[in-house]
Wavefront OBJ file of the C-alpha trace (Angstrom):
o trace
v 0.000 0.000 0.000
v 2.844 2.368 0.804
v 4.450 1.717 -2.613
v 1.287 2.760 -4.468
v 0.883 5.896 -2.342
v 4.473 6.984 -2.999
v 4.086 6.356 -6.720
v 0.899 8.435 -6.745
v 2.690 11.270 -4.957
v 5.500 11.168 -7.511
v 2.974 11.407 -10.351
v 1.204 14.354 -8.698
v 4.501 16.168 -8.151
v 5.552 15.463 -11.746
v 2.248 16.830 -13.041
v 2.598 19.987 -10.922
v 6.167 20.594 -12.142
v 5.084 19.979 -15.742
v 2.265 22.534 -15.451
v 4.573 25.085 -13.811
v 7.205 24.680 -16.545
v 4.543 24.990 -19.246
v 3.191 28.199 -17.700
v 6.733 29.572 -17.422
v 7.423 28.889 -21.107
v 4.094 30.434 -22.135
v 4.854 33.549 -20.071
v 8.272 33.852 -21.721
v 6.726 33.473 -25.169
v 4.153 36.188 -24.411
v 6.857 38.538 -23.153
v 8.995 37.805 -26.214
v 6.039 38.475 -28.512
v 5.228 41.827 -26.930
v 8.866 42.820 -26.747
v 9.382 42.158 -30.461
v 6.055 43.800 -31.344
v 6.488 46.936 -29.244
v 10.209 46.726 -28.486
v 11.171 50.273 -29.442
v 8.221 51.785 -27.594
v 8.941 49.740 -24.457
v 12.565 50.778 -24.485
v 11.531 54.419 -24.848
v 9.120 54.107 -21.902
v 11.562 52.293 -19.620
v 14.841 53.805 -20.755
v 16.483 56.789 -19.108
v 17.652 59.614 -21.333
v 21.269 60.287 -20.491
v 22.538 63.761 -21.369
l 1 2 3 4 5 6 7 8 9 10 11 12 13 14 15 16 17 18 19 20 21 22 23 24 25 26 27 28 29 30 31 32 33 34 35 36 37 38 39 40 41 42 43 44 45 46 47 48 49 50 51
């Protein structure tokens, strides 16, 4: 019984890590898309004008 419970816990942890990694990759892709789409405008908004 203990073997099955440990194997179930491993599967749950694996599923959680898989979902977290997928969300991380999707967030990076969204940021990359917006940065390439509005890159110059974002740099103008965030950047500091040095004299």
